[in-house]
C-alpha positions as CSV (number, residue, x, y, z in Angstrom):
1,X,-3.0,-10.9,4.2
2,X,-4.5,-7.5,3.6
3,X,-7.2,-7.1,6.0
4,X,-10.6,-4.1,5.1
5,X,-11.8,-1.7,7.4
6,X,-14.9,-3.1,7.4
7,X,-13.2,-6.7,9.1
8,X,-13.0,-8.7,6.0
9,X,-10.1,-11.0,4.3
10,X,-8.8,-9.4,1.4
11,X,-7.4,-12.6,-0.7
12,X,-5.7,-11.3,-3.9
13,X,-5.1,-7.9,-5.3
14,X,-7.6,-6.6,-7.9
15,X,-5.1,-5.5,-10.4
16,X,-1.5,-4.2,-10.1
17,X,-1.4,-0.8,-10.8
18,X,2.6,-0.6,-11.3
19,X,5.1,1.8,-9.9
20,X,3.6,4.7,-8.5
21,X,6.5,7.7,-6.4
22,X,5.3,8.4,-2.7
23,X,6.8,10.5,-0.4
24,X,6.9,10.2,3.3
25,X,6.7,12.6,5.7
26,X,10.3,13.7,6.4
27,X,11.1,17.2,5.6
28,X,14.0,16.8,3.1
29,X,13.4,13.2,1.8
30,X,13.5,12.2,-2.0
31,X,10.0,10.9,-2.9
32,X,10.1,7.1,-3.3
33,X,9.2,4.7,-6.3
34,X,7.3,1.6,-4.9
35,X,4.5,-1.3,-6.5
36,X,1.5,-0.3,-6.3
37,X,-1.3,-2.8,-5.8
38,X,-5.7,-2.2,-5.5
39,X,-7.4,-4.7,-3.2
40,X,-11.2,-4.7,-3.4
41,X,-13.7,-5.7,-0.2
42,X,-16.6,-7.7,-2.0
43,X,-18.3,-7.5,1.8
44,X,-18.6,-3.3,1.6
45,X,-17.3,-2.8,-2.3
46,X,-13.9,-0.1,-1.0
47,X,-11.1,-0.4,-3.1
48,X,-7.4,-0.2,-1.1
49,X,-4.0,0.8,-2.6
50,X,-1.4,-0.5,-1.1
51,X,2.3,0.4,-2.1
52,X,5.1,-3.0,-1.7
53,X,7.2,-1.7,0.6
54,X,10.8,-3.6,0.8
55,X,10.8,-5.1,4.6
56,X,14.4,-3.2,5.4
57,X,12.2,0.3,4.5
58,X,9.7,-0.4,6.5
59,X,12.3,-1.4,9.6
60,X,14.1,2.1,9.3
61,X,10.7,3.8,10.9
62,X,10.1,6.2,7.2
63,X,6.3,7.5,7.6
64,X,4.3,7.5,4.8
């Protein structure tokens, strides 16, 4: 479960944004496509965006 910066638990995505391209901080890395979701915090009103990055890529230590 996601958590907002204000501490509120975000229970479900507000909407699916489809596939978006993200780049990494690595100098010669190619941009990659990931599913993106928007999450709304009912407590503070902030909308946050999260990429669905596979666990196998998270474990490589890639920085987005």
